[in-house]
C-alpha positions, 0 to 999 in steps of 0.5 A: 849826958848834960843838958848842954850836950843833949840831943834835941828831941823830934818835938824840939826840932819840929817846933824849931821849924827845922827842915825835917824829912821822913817817910811812912812805914807800911811794912810790918817788919823791923828792917825798913825802920833800921835801913831808913834810919841808918840812911839818915832820915829825921823820922819815920811814921808807922802807918797804923791807920792804913797798914796791918800793924798790931800793938806787938808789931808797933812795939818791935818797930819802935825798938828798931827805931831806937836801935837805928837812932831815928825818932818813930811816930805813929799815925794812929787810927783814931783819937781815943785813949785806946789809939794813943796811949799804947803807942806812947807807952811803947816809946813812940816820940809822937802821934799823927792823928787823923780827922781832927775836924774840931777844937773839941777833937784837937783838945781830946787828942792833946789830953790823951797824949799828955800827963800834965793838964791831960788825961794820959793813963800813967805807967812808968813800967813800959819802954817809955818809962824805961821799965820802971827806971824812970821815977814817977815825976821824971817820967811824967816830965820827960814824956810831956816834954818829948811827945809830939802831937800832930793833928791831920786837917783833912775834912771840910768841917775843919776848914770852918774852924781852923783858928779854934783848932790851932788855938789848942795848947799842946798841939805842936803841928798840923798835917795838911791832908791833901789826899783826903781833902781832895776826896772830901771836896769832890775833886780828882787831884790834890792839884785841883784849885779847891785843894790848893785854896784849902791848903793855903788856908790851913797854912795861913791859920797855922802860921797865925797860931805859930804851929808847925806844918807837915805835909806828904809828898810823893818824892823829894823832887816834886814841884810841890816841895818848893810851894809847900815850903813857901807856905811854911811846911818844914816837916815832909813825909816823903812817900813810904817804905813801900813807895821808895822800894817800888820806885827804886825797883822800877828804876833798876828794871828800866836801867837794865831793860835799856841795856 
């Protein structure tokens, strides 16, 4: 495929501020990735932080994503090399890293995800390196160009150092973690004024630093979508595979109960 006809990577589309819609994958089987990819989602995010995924299962779901032509990101459980390196070797197109609450943590995350200027452990013998078919420099260059790094800002400590976090080169986007912020701020809803203020503060800092913004919403028709778009959010993670299935089941049951 020539450069003129190359399909933009997820990272390129994210950085270009295209309106992207994805969902979390919480079920450790391949079928939801295939089904949702075929439905036309722009990306899916394997939720390794909150769902029962081991490395072998993640590997299978990333392969399913390639079969369905849908980019697969992984919400990893932490910011260490042991969290980030395995999923990138499996071929994930990006990582969503929780609790990035300082510039040092953001720098660590970027370093673990990048070869050039970072400290990602090298191999081209994995799926990411096409099992050795990609040459040394070809793999390094392609991986660094295509790997998206998203930091979750969801801690009170992060709110005091937002410009420093946003200034880290190689950090592609910030996820506004309204759920965790609600807990951290001691309120009972992401709609609480304290969370709204924090969300607007994060968004303003991201815009100032020219970082893309990502957020989670429960459903596409949520009034939060329009508000978040005015703040600059362009990548939306809508519910999850389980949430979408539950909602469809409830609607189906209700429709038949009404007969």
